[in-house]
PAROKOL-728285 format. One record per residue: y, x, z of N, C-alpha, C in turn. Coordinates in steps of 0.2 Angstrom, whole numbers, padded with zeros to 4 digits, always signed. Example, Ala and Ser with C-alpha at 12.3 -4.5 7.8 and 13.67 -1.06 7.14 Angstrom:
<zazas>
-0028+0066+0039-0022+0062+0039-0016+0066+0039 -0011+0064+0035-0005+0068+0036+0000+0064+0039 
</zazas>
This chain:
<zazas>
-0005+0003-0001-0002+0002+0001+0008+0006+0001 +0011+0003-0004+0019+0008-0003+0022+0006+0000 +0027+0012+0001+0031+0010+0008+0036+0002+0008 +0039+0001+0002+0042-0005+0000+0035-0010+0003 +0029-0011+0002+0025-0020+0003+0025-0018+0010 +0023-0010+0012+0021-0011+0020+0028-0012+0025 +0034-0009+0022+0038-0014+0027+0040-0021+0026 +0038-0024+0020+0039-0031+0021+0034-0033+0024 +0028-0031+0024+0024-0034+0029+0026-0034+0036 +0028-0029+0039+0030-0025+0044+0039-0032+0049 +0040-0031+0042+0049-0033+0045+0046-0044+0044 +0044-0046+0041+0040-0051+0041+0036-0052+0046 +0029-0049+0049+0026-0050+0052+0031-0050+0059 +0037-0047+0061+0041-0048+0066+0047-0052+0067 +0046-0055+0060+0050-0062+0059+0048-0069+0063 +0041-0068+0059+0039-0073+0059+0034-0071+0066 +0034-0068+0069+0036-0069+0078+0037-0072+0081 +0046-0070+0078+0052-0072+0084+0052-0076+0083 +0051-0079+0074+0051-0085+0075+0047-0091+0081 +0040-0090+0080+0036-0094+0082+0036-0093+0090 +0042-0088+0092+0044-0088+0099+0046-0094+0099 +0052-0092+0096+0059-0099+0096+0054-0103+0096 +0050-0106+0092+0048-0112+0092+0047-0115+0098 +0042-0110+0099+0038-0112+0108+0042-0113+0113 +0049-0109+0114+0052-0114+0118+0056-0115+0119 +0058-0116+0111+0065-0119+0110+0062-0128+0110 +0056-0128+0107+0053-0134+0103+0048-0137+0104 +0042-0135+0107+0036-0136+0110+0036-0137+0117 +0038-0133+0121+0043-0130+0128+0047-0135+0130 +0051-0136+0125+0059-0141+0128+0057-0147+0133 +0052-0150+0134+0053-0154+0135+0052-0152+0144 +0044-0146+0142+0042-0145+0152+0047-0142+0156 +0053-0136+0150+0057-0136+0152+0065-0140+0155 +0064-0146+0151+0070-0149+0154+0066-0152+0159 +0060-0157+0162+0058-0158+0167+0058-0155+0173 +0057-0149+0172+0056-0143+0176+0064-0142+0180 +0069-0142+0176+0076-0144+0176+0077-0144+0182 +0077-0154+0178+0079-0159+0182+0073-0159+0190 +0069-0159+0190+0064-0158+0196+0067-0153+0202 +0070-0148+0198+0075-0142+0200+0079-0149+0205 +0083-0148+0203+0090-0152+0205+0086-0157+0209 +0081-0160+0209+0083-0168+0212+0080-0163+0219 +0077-0157+0218+0075-0153+0225+0081-0151+0229 +0084-0148+0223+0090-0145+0225+0095-0152+0229 +0095-0157+0225+0098-0162+0231+0096-0164+0238 +0089-0164+0238+0087-0167+0242+0088-0163+0247 +0087-0155+0247+0085-0150+0252+0092-0153+0254 +0101-0150+0251+0106-0150+0254+0106-0158+0260 +0104-0163+0254+0108-0169+0257+0102-0172+0264 +0096-0167+0266+0092-0167+0269+0097-0163+0275 +0099-0155+0275+0103-0151+0282+0109-0155+0282 +0111-0160+0281+0116-0163+0281+0118-0172+0280 +0110-0171+0285+0110-0181+0285+0112-0183+0291 +0113-0180+0295+0118-0183+0302+0122-0181+0301 +0127-0180+0294+0136-0180+0296+0137-0183+0288 +0140-0189+0293+0140-0198+0288+0145-0194+0282 +0150-0192+0285+0156-0189+0279+0153-0189+0274 +0148-0182+0278+0146-0176+0270+0143-0179+0268 +0135-0183+0271+0131-0188+0266+0135-0190+0262 +0139-0193+0265+0142-0200+0257+0147-0195+0253 +0149-0189+0252+0152-0187+0249+0148-0180+0246 +0141-0181+0247+0135-0178+0242+0132-0182+0239 +0132-0187+0243+0128-0195+0240+0134-0195+0230 +0139-0198+0232+0144-0194+0223+0143-0191+0223 +0143-0184+0224+0143-0178+0218+0139-0179+0213 +0129-0180+0217+0125-0180+0213+0123-0185+0209 +0127-0190+0213+0126-0199+0208+0128-0197+0199 +0134-0196+0203+0138-0192+0196+0137-0184+0193 +0136-0177+0196+0135-0173+0192+0127-0175+0188 +0123-0178+0192+0116-0175+0188+0113-0183+0188 +0115-0188+0187+0115-0196+0186+0109-0197+0192 +0108-0197+0197+0106-0198+0201+0107-0204+0205 +0102-0207+0209+0103-0213+0212+0102-0211+0222 +0104-0211+0225+0102-0209+0232+0104-0217+0236 +0096-0214+0239+0098-0220+0246+0095-0220+0250 +0097-0220+0258+0097-0215+0263+0094-0222+0269 +0090-0221+0273+0090-0223+0278+0088-0224+0284 +0090-0227+0290+0088-0223+0295+0084-0229+0300 +0078-0225+0302+0077-0231+0306+0072-0228+0315 +0075-0235+0318+0076-0236+0325+0071-0240+0330 +0067-0238+0331+0062-0244+0334+0057-0247+0331 +0057-0247+0323+0053-0247+0319+0058-0252+0315 +0065-0252+0315+0070-0256+0308+0074-0250+0306 +0074-0253+0300+0076-0247+0294+0083-0249+0293 +0087-0246+0290+0095-0249+0291+0100-0244+0289 +0102-0247+0281+0102-0241+0276+0108-0241+0277 +0109-0232+0276+0116-0232+0279+0120-0226+0271 +0118-0226+0266+0120-0224+0261+0116-0227+0254 +0119-0228+0248+0118-0232+0243+0122-0227+0237 +0122-0226+0232+0126-0222+0226+0126-0229+0222 +0134-0228+0220+0139-0232+0219+0137-0230+0210 +0130-0231+0209+0131-0228+0199+0126-0233+0197 +0128-0237+0192+0125-0239+0188+0118-0236+0182 +0113-0241+0184+0107-0238+0178+0101-0243+0181 +0097-0242+0178+0091-0244+0179+0086-0241+0183 +0087-0239+0188+0086-0234+0193+0077-0238+0197 +0073-0236+0196+0066-0242+0200+0069-0244+0210 +0072-0237+0213+0074-0238+0220+0079-0244+0222 +0083-0242+0215+0089-0248+0216+0089-0256+0217 +0082-0256+0209+0079-0261+0209+0075-0265+0216 +0071-0262+0220+0064-0260+0222+0065-0267+0228 +0060-0270+0228+0060-0276+0237+0058-0273+0242 +0060-0275+0247+0056-0272+0253+0051-0269+0253 +0044-0274+0248+0039-0269+0249+0039-0265+0245 +0040-0264+0241+0040-0258+0235+0041-0250+0240 +0048-0254+0245+0053-0247+0246+0047-0246+0252 +0044-0252+0258+0040-0249+0262+0035-0247+0256 +0028-0243+0252+0028-0243+0249+0027-0236+0251 +0032-0234+0246+0035-0227+0246+0035-0223+0253 +0038-0229+0258+0038-0223+0265+0033-0221+0267 +0028-0226+0266+0020-0225+0268+0017-0218+0264 +0019-0218+0257+0016-0210+0253+0017-0207+0259 +0024-0207+0259+0029-0202+0260+0029-0197+0269 +0023-0205+0270+0021-0203+0281+0017-0200+0280 +0012-0197+0277+0006-0189+0274+0009-0185+0275 +0011-0184+0271+0014-0177+0267+0024-0175+0270 +0025-0177+0271+0033-0179+0273+0037-0180+0267 +0037-0179+0260+0041-0177+0255+0034-0180+0250 +0038-0185+0245+0033-0188+0241+0034-0189+0233 +0032-0187+0230+0034-0185+0221+0031-0195+0218 +0036-0196+0215+0031-0205+0211+0034-0202+0202 +0029-0203+0198+0034-0202+0191+0035-0206+0188 +0039-0208+0186+0039-0219+0183+0040-0216+0176 +0037-0222+0172+0040-0223+0163+0045-0225+0162 +0051-0228+0160+0055-0236+0157+0053-0235+0152 +0051-0242+0150+0049-0242+0143+0055-0248+0140 +0061-0243+0137+0068-0249+0135+0069-0245+0129 +0066-0252+0122+0069-0247+0118+0069-0255+0112 +0075-0254+0110+0076-0261+0107+0076-0261+0101 +0073-0255+0097+0072-0253+0089+0065-0257+0088 +0060-0257+0094+0054-0259+0092+0050-0263+0100 +0044-0264+0098+0042-0267+0104+0040-0261+0112 +0038-0267+0115+0036-0260+0121+0030-0257+0120 +0027-0261+0117+0017-0259+0116+0018-0252+0112 +0022-0251+0106+0023-0245+0098+0025-0241+0104 +0029-0237+0108+0035-0234+0110+0028-0231+0116 +0030-0223+0111+0023-0219+0115+0027-0217+0121 +0026-0213+0126+0026-0209+0131+0034-0205+0131 +0034-0201+0123+0040-0195+0124+0045-0199+0120 +0046-0205+0118+0051-0210+0114+0052-0213+0122 +0049-0216+0129+0051-0220+0131+0055-0213+0141 +0061-0217+0142+0063-0214+0148+0059-0214+0155 +0059-0206+0157+0055-0205+0163+0059-0204+0168 +0055-0205+0174+0062-0206+0180+0056-0200+0184 +0059-0198+0188+0054-0195+0195+0058-0197+0204 +0055-0200+0206+0054-0203+0211+0053-0198+0218 +0058-0198+0224+0058-0192+0230+0060-0197+0235 +0056-0195+0238+0057-0199+0246+0052-0193+0252 +0057-0191+0257+0057-0189+0260+0060-0190+0267 +0055-0188+0272+0056-0192+0279+0059-0184+0283 +0066-0187+0285+0069-0182+0292+0067-0184+0298 +0062-0183+0301+0061-0183+0308+0067-0180+0313 +0068-0187+0318+0073-0185+0322+0070-0186+0331 +0075-0184+0334+0071-0186+0339+0072-0193+0344 +0078-0195+0343+0078-0204+0343+0077-0207+0338 +0078-0205+0332+0078-0210+0324+0076-0205+0322 +0071-0208+0316+0069-0205+0307+0074-0208+0302 +0076-0203+0299+0078-0204+0290+0075-0204+0286 +0074-0212+0279+0071-0209+0274+0074-0210+0267 +0076-0204+0266+0079-0201+0262+0076-0205+0254 +0080-0206+0249+0075-0210+0242+0081-0208+0235 +0078-0203+0233+0082-0200+0227+0078-0204+0219 +0081-0204+0214+0076-0207+0208+0084-0201+0204 +0080-0197+0200+0082-0195+0192+0081-0197+0188 +0081-0200+0181+0081-0202+0177+0079-0196+0171 +0075-0196+0167+0072-0189+0162+0078-0195+0154 +0083-0190+0152+0083-0195+0142+0075-0194+0138 +0076-0197+0137+0073-0195+0130+0073-0188+0125 +0070-0184+0123+0070-0179+0121+0069-0179+0113 +0066-0186+0110+0063-0186+0104+0066-0185+0100 +0075-0187+0101+0079-0188+0094+0082-0179+0095 +0082-0177+0102+0085-0168+0101+0080-0164+0096 +0074-0166+0099+0066-0163+0097+0066-0162+0088 +0069-0168+0086+0066-0170+0078+0074-0163+0076 +0080-0167+0079+0084-0162+0078+0086-0154+0077 +0082-0152+0083+0081-0143+0081+0072-0141+0079 +0070-0148+0076+0067-0145+0069+0068-0144+0064 +0072-0148+0062+0077-0147+0055+0080-0142+0056 +0083-0139+0063+0087-0131+0061+0085-0127+0064 +0079-0127+0065+0073-0123+0064+0070-0121+0056 +0070-0127+0051+0066-0127+0046+0071-0122+0042 +0079-0121+0041+0083-0121+0038+0083-0113+0043 +0082-0111+0049+0083-0106+0052+0077-0101+0048 +0070-0103+0046+0065-0100+0044+0066-0096+0037 +0071-0101+0033+0070-0102+0027+0077-0094+0027 +0081-0094+0032+0089-0090+0030+0085-0083+0034 +0079-0083+0038+0077-0075+0041+0072-0073+0037 +0066-0077+0034+0063-0075+0029+0066-0073+0024 +0072-0075+0020+0075-0072+0014+0079-0063+0017 +0081-0067+0023+0084-0061+0024+0082-0053+0026 +0076-0057+0029+0069-0050+0029+0065-0045+0022 +0068-0053+0017+0065-0048+0011+0069-0044+0007 +0077-0047+0009+0082-0041+0008+0083-0034+0014 +0082-0035+0020+0084-0030+0022+0078-0025+0021 +0069-0029+0020+0062-0025+0018+0067-0021+0012 +0070-0023+0007+0068-0022+0000+0074-0014+0001 +0079-0017+0004+0087-0011+0005+0085-0006+0010 +0080-0005+0017+0076-0002+0019+0070+0004+0015 +0069+0002+0011+0061+0003+0007+0063+0007+0004 +0068+0005-0002+0072+0007-0005+0075+0015-0002 +0079+0014+0004+0083+0020+0008+0077+0024+0009 +0072+0022+0013+0067+0029+0014+0064+0034+0010 +0060+0025+0004+0056+0029-0002+0061+0033-0007 +0065+0033-0006+0071+0035-0013+0069+0044-0014 +0070+0049-0009+0072+0053-0006+0063+0057-0007 +0059+0051-0004+0050+0055-0006+0048+0053-0014 +0050+0051-0020+0047+0049-0026+0053+0057-0028 +0059+0057-0024+0064+0062-0027+0059+0069-0029 +0056+0072-0021+0053+0075-0022+0044+0077-0024 +0039+0069-0025+0035+0070-0028+0036+0075-0036 +0039+0070-0039+0046+0073-0045+0047+0082-0044 +0050+0085-0038+0049+0089-0042+0043+0095-0039 +0038+0089-0033+0032+0092-0032+0027+0093-0038 +0028+0088-0042+0022+0089-0048+0026+0095-0054 +0031+0094-0055+0034+0103-0056+0032+0110-0056 +0032+0109-0047+0028+0115-0042+0021+0116-0045 +0017+0112-0047+0008+0112-0046+0009+0112-0052 +0013+0114-0059+0014+0115-0065+0015+0121-0067 +0017+0126-0060+0018+0133-0060+0025+0132-0062 +0033+0128-0062+0038+0128-0060+0041+0132-0054 +0043+0137-0053+0042+0138-0045+0051+0138-0045 +0056+0136-0048+0060+0135-0049+0065+0129-0048 +0060+0124-0044+0063+0118-0040+0066+0117-0033 +0071+0114-0033+0075+0113-0028+0073+0109-0025 +0067+0104-0018+0069+0099-0014+0076+0094-0012 +0079+0089-0015+0085+0087-0013+0085+0086-0004 +0088+0089+0001+0089+0088+0007+0090+0080+0009 +0088+0073+0005+0093+0066+0009+0087+0064+0011 +0091+0058+0014+0090+0052+0021+0090+0054+0025 +0082+0053+0027+0083+0053+0037+0082+0061+0039 +0082+0062+0046+0080+0069+0048+0070+0072+0045 +0067+0067+0046+0059+0069+0042+0060+0070+0036 +0064+0067+0034+0063+0071+0024+0067+0077+0024 +0071+0077+0026+0077+0084+0028+0071+0091+0029 +0066+0088+0034+0063+0094+0037+0059+0095+0032 +0055+0091+0028+0051+0091+0025+0053+0096+0016 +0059+0090+0017+0063+0096+0009+0063+0105+0011 +0064+0104+0016+0064+0109+0019+0060+0116+0018 +0055+0112+0023+0046+0115+0021+0045+0118+0013 +0046+0111+0011+0043+0113+0002+0048+0118-0002 +0055+0117-0001+0058+0123-0001+0055+0131-0002 +0056+0131+0006+0052+0138+0007+0044+0137+0006 +0043+0135+0006+0034+0136+0002+0036+0137-0006 +0039+0134-0010+0043+0136-0015+0042+0144-0016 +0050+0145-0012+0053+0152-0014+0046+0158-0011 +0040+0154-0004+0035+0160-0006+0034+0161-0012 +0030+0154-0014+0024+0155-0021+0027+0158-0026 +0036+0157-0026+0039+0161-0031+0038+0168-0033 +0041+0172-0024+0039+0178-0023+0032+0180-0026 +0027+0175-0022+0017+0178-0021+0016+0178-0030 +0020+0174-0036+0018+0175-0042+0021+0182-0043 +0027+0186-0042+0031+0189-0044+0026+0195-0044 +0025+0195-0035+0022+0200-0036+0012+0202-0038 +0011+0197-0039+0007+0196-0046+0007+0197-0052 +0013+0198-0057+0015+0199-0063+0013+0207-0061 +0015+0212-0058+0019+0216-0055+0014+0220-0056 +0009+0218-0048+0004+0221-0049-0002+0220-0056 +0000+0214-0061-0004+0215-0067-0002+0222-0072 +0004+0226-0070+0007+0225-0076+0005+0234-0072 +0004+0233-0068+0005+0241-0064-0002+0242-0067 -0008+0240-0065-0015+0240-0066-0016+0242-0075 -0010+0235-0077-0011+0238-0085-0009+0244-0089 -0004+0246-0085-0004+0252-0086-0006+0258-0085 -0009+0257-0080-0015+0262-0075-0019+0267-0080 -0022+0260-0079-0030+0258-0085-0029+0261-0094 -0022+0259-0095-0023+0261-0101-0022+0265-0105 -0020+0275-0097-0018+0280-0100-0025+0282-0099 -0029+0280-0098-0036+0286-0098-0042+0281-0104 -0040+0275-0104-0045+0273-0109-0040+0275-0119 -0034+0275-0115-0030+0279-0122-0034+0286-0125 -0036+0291-0118-0037+0298-0119-0046+0297-0121 -0051+0293-0122-0055+0290-0121-0057+0287-0129 -0051+0285-0129-0050+0280-0138-0050+0287-0141 -0045+0293-0140-0045+0297-0144-0046+0304-0144 -0053+0303-0139-0058+0309-0140-0064+0305-0146 -0064+0298-0143-0071+0296-0148-0068+0298-0155 -0061+0295-0157-0062+0297-0163-0063+0304-0166 -0058+0309-0163-0059+0317-0164-0067+0318-0166 -0071+0313-0161-0080+0315-0162-0080+0312-0167 -0077+0306-0169-0082+0302-0175-0079+0305-0180 -0072+0309-0181-0069+0311-0188-0071+0317-0191 -0072+0322-0186-0072+0329-0185-0077+0331-0187 -0078+0333-0189-0087+0337-0190-0091+0342-0185 -0093+0341-0184-0095+0348-0177-0092+0345-0171 -0088+0339-0168-0086+0338-0162-0091+0334-0160 -0094+0333-0162-0101+0326-0160-0105+0332-0158 -0104+0334-0152-0109+0339-0146-0110+0333-0139 -0114+0337-0137-0118+0336-0129-0111+0335-0126 -0108+0340-0128-0104+0342-0120-0095+0336-0120 -0094+0336-0126-0091+0329-0129-0092+0322-0128 -0098+0324-0126-0102+0315-0125-0101+0316-0119 -0103+0320-0117-0100+0320-0109-0095+0319-0104 
</zazas>
């Protein structure tokens, strides 16, 4: 695989991984994170109200604060000698369960909390004016979480009831999916362009060095490898330039050696040739002594 294709594959794989990560956290797990945030708000409100349960002024202030900021319904009862008295009720509109609950339903929630001190009850509010309740899914319906906490006191007990509603996220998720589709197209297109630009920048000095190396292989030692690109290619170019210089020196030494050897061998061979011609051409010279 060429550098261009490999780099394109790496950048595309990284882009797909990042898109998958964004999709998991921003789309797939959006509802869970949202519910976790609302539950955290519910617990935070329950803790602060419980800590100020005997301060009537502070209690009313907190009731208004959480009802306004978190869209939460707050009810607080004081139970003394088996008789309950409501001391706080949020002035916020909405279809909250504990707002419309009768005494029997409130007693059921109180009994549920007696064993553990704090009781959570999730509920689904099926309200949709565009379709019937039977065809409405849980994701399209509103959800609410009820928290009932009992705060014990030496003289009497307090019962704190909180009700928070989760807004349906179906439309939000649909919008995010549309945005995610466009983000995928833009990022993948950008990844292709970036990979092409980077691969060209990375491969160009290697291509030039490859062309010079071919000349070197054909015996042309008068080559110069370009010192372009990044640090590694510059170091490689320096190494190849040094190798080319050493090869040129070796070739020159080889030629000088052959030339010297040829000259040293030519002189005795010339003398031998001369004696042989004399022995051939002049009568009486072809004697055993001359042959020896």
